[in-house]
C-alpha positions in Angstrom: -17.2 -0.8 -27.0 -15.9 -4.2 -28.3 -13.0 -6.4 -27.1 -11.3 -8.9 -29.2 -11.1 -12.7 -28.4 -7.4 -12.8 -28.7 -4.3 -10.7 -29.3 -1.5 -12.0 -31.4 1.7 -10.2 -30.5 5.6 -10.5 -30.5 7.8 -10.7 -27.7 8.4 -6.9 -27.2 8.7 -6.0 -23.4 5.4 -4.2 -23.6 3.7 -7.4 -24.2 6.1 -9.9 -22.5 9.0 -10.3 -20.2 11.9 -12.0 -21.6 14.6 -13.1 -19.3 18.1 -12.4 -20.5 16.7 -10.4 -23.7 20.2 -9.0 -24.6 22.1 -12.0 -23.9 24.2 -13.5 -26.7 22.6 -16.9 -25.8 19.3 -15.9 -26.2 16.9 -18.6 -27.8 13.6 -17.6 -29.2 12.1 -20.4 -27.6 13.6 -19.9 -23.9 10.9 -17.3 -22.8 9.8 -16.8 -19.1 6.8 -15.0 -17.8 8.2 -14.2 -14.3 6.8 -10.8 -14.5 3.3 -9.8 -15.9 3.5 -6.5 -17.8 0.8 -4.1 -17.3 -0.6 -4.5 -20.7 -0.9 -8.3 -20.2 -2.6 -7.7 -16.8 -5.3 -5.3 -18.7 -6.0 -8.2 -21.0 -6.3 -11.0 -18.2 -9.0 -8.9 -16.6 -10.8 -8.3 -20.0 -10.6 -12.3 -20.4 -8.7 -11.8 -23.9 -6.4 -14.5 -24.7 -2.9 -13.6 -25.6 -0.6 -15.5 -28.2 3.0 -14.8 -28.8 4.9 -15.2 -32.1 8.3 -16.5 -31.4 9.8 -15.1 -34.6 9.2 -12.2 -36.9 8.5 -14.7 -39.7 5.5 -16.0 -37.7 3.8 -12.7 -38.2 4.2 -12.4 -41.9 0.5 -11.7 -42.4 0.5 -8.8 -39.9 3.7 -7.4 -41.3 2.5 -7.2 -44.7 0.1 -4.1 -44.3 2.8 -2.6 -42.0 5.2 -2.8 -45.0 2.9 -1.5 -47.3 2.1 1.7 -45.3 5.7 2.2 -44.1 7.0 2.3 -47.6 4.5 4.7 -48.8 4.8 6.7 -45.7 8.6 7.2 -46.2 8.5 7.9 -49.9 5.7 10.5 -49.4 7.5 12.4 -46.7 10.6 12.6 -48.8 8.9 13.6 -51.9 6.8 16.3 -50.0 10.1 17.4 -47.9 8.1 16.6 -44.8 10.3 17.3 -41.5 7.8 17.8 -38.8 6.3 15.0 -37.1 2.7 16.5 -37.0 2.8 16.6 -40.8 4.1 13.1 -40.9 1.1 11.9 -38.8 -1.3 13.6 -41.1 0.2 11.6 -44.0 0.1 8.5 -41.9 -3.6 9.2 -41.1 -4.4 9.4 -44.8 -2.7 6.2 -45.6 -4.3 4.2 -42.9 -7.8 5.6 -44.1 -6.9 4.6 -47.7 -5.8 1.1 -46.7 -8.7 0.4 -44.6 -11.4 1.9 -46.7 -10.4 2.0 -50.2 -7.6 -0.4 -51.3 -8.6 -4.0 -52.2 -6.6 -6.4 -50.2 -4.3 -8.6 -52.3 -5.0 -12.0 -50.6 -9.0 -11.6 -49.5 -9.7 -9.7 -52.7 -12.0 -7.3 -50.4 -11.7 -3.9 -48.9 -10.8 -4.3 -45.1 -13.7 -2.2 -43.8 -16.1 -3.7 -46.0 -15.1 -7.3 -45.2 -15.2 -6.5 -41.4 -18.6 -5.2 -41.6 -19.9 -8.2 -43.5 -18.4 -10.4 -40.8 -20.4 -8.4 -38.1 -23.7 -8.7 -40.1 -23.1 -12.5 -40.5 -22.2 -12.9 -37.0 -18.7 -14.3 -37.8 -16.5 -11.5 -36.1 -14.7 -12.5 -33.1 -15.1 -9.2 -31.5 -17.4 -9.1 -28.2 -19.1 -6.4 -26.4 -16.9 -5.1 -23.8 -18.2 -6.0 -20.1 -16.8 -5.2 -16.8 -16.4 -8.6 -15.1 -16.7 -9.4 -11.6 -15.4 -8.4 -9.0 -14.5 -5.2 -10.7 -16.9 -2.3 -10.2 -15.5 0.3 -12.9 -13.4 0.4 -16.1 -11.0 2.2 -14.0 -10.5 -1.1 -12.3 -9.1 -2.5 -15.6 -7.7 0.3 -17.6 -5.1 1.4 -14.9 -1.6 1.0 -13.4 -1.0 -1.8 -11.0 1.3 -2.0 -8.0 1.4 -4.0 -4.9 2.2 -3.0 -1.5 2.3 -4.3 1.9 0.0 -2.7 4.7 1.9 -1.7 7.8 0.5 -1.9 11.1 -1.2 1.4 11.0 -3.0 0.4 7.8 -1.0 2.5 5.6 0.9 2.0 2.5 3.7 3.6 0.8 4.3 4.4 -2.9 7.4 6.6 -3.9 7.7 7.8 -0.6 3.9 8.9 -0.3 2.0 7.3 2.7 -1.8 6.5 2.0 -4.3 5.6 4.6 -6.4 2.7 3.7 -9.1 2.0 6.2 -10.2 -1.5 6.3 -7.1 -2.9 4.8 -5.6 -5.9 6.7 -2.3 -5.2 8.5 0.8 -7.3 7.2 -0.9 -8.1 4.1 -0.3 -7.3 0.5 -3.0 -5.1 -1.5 -3.0 -3.9 -4.9 -3.1 -0.3 -6.0 -5.0 0.3 -9.2 -4.0 3.9 -10.3 -5.9 5.8 -12.9 -3.9 9.1 -13.9 -5.5 12.1 -15.5 -3.0 14.3 -17.5 -5.3 17.3 -17.9 -6.3 17.5 -14.1 -2.8 16.5 -12.7 -5.0 14.0 -10.4 -4.9 10.4 -10.2 -7.5 8.1 -8.6 -5.9 5.4 -6.6 -8.2 2.3 -6.2 -7.4 -0.3 -3.3 -8.1 -4.0 -3.6 -7.5 -6.6 -1.5 -7.9 -10.0 -3.2 -11.4 -9.6 -4.8 -12.5 -6.9 -2.4 -12.9 -3.3 -3.1 -11.5 -1.1 0.0 -12.2 2.5 -1.5 -10.3 5.0 -3.4 -8.5 8.1 -2.9 -7.6 11.2 -5.2 -3.9 12.1 -5.1 -1.8 14.5 -7.1 0.1 13.1 -10.0 3.3 14.9 -8.8 2.9 13.2 -5.3 2.7 9.8 -6.9 6.1 10.6 -9.0 4.5 8.7 -11.8 6.8 7.9 -14.7 6.2 10.4 -17.7 5.9 9.3 -21.1 
């Protein structure tokens, strides 16, 4: 698995916290990072740089393929009278396959997949081999949900009215819970970290954690 050198994204709340986003006085240049979204925390742990576009116009090159796909998706669904999301997904998959593997890009003059493979052969690709960086021990320490909790005098933490015993956790200190939910088994692994030290893990039912459902 490879990881990119950087991501170029807009200011959607998934990517960035924006104070007063819905305010009449909002200015694209007045952005704040008081809260660090889960997505951004994952990229920080992967050592991936994030750059934010401050306006839709700044992402014109990215929007071009989206527009190409969107125009054809809507027309094809209308022409074939598609009213089911699964059928629409099949059409979208076919369009993505066509764009990446068959269509010559109007700007580069090359098929995207062939261009990408050439960049890899010539060692010009900015993708890097994914590595688990210290102090983390597992990919579960990176691709997870994160919350912080205060340890009480009995070395317990509480999350959504569920108390968890954490042996070795320092009382009256904040520790981080890195949660890896498994929808199929209904079980989550909760991994406890204090600063750069792994304190252990526990398995908990998703229903007991009361996680937000997608």
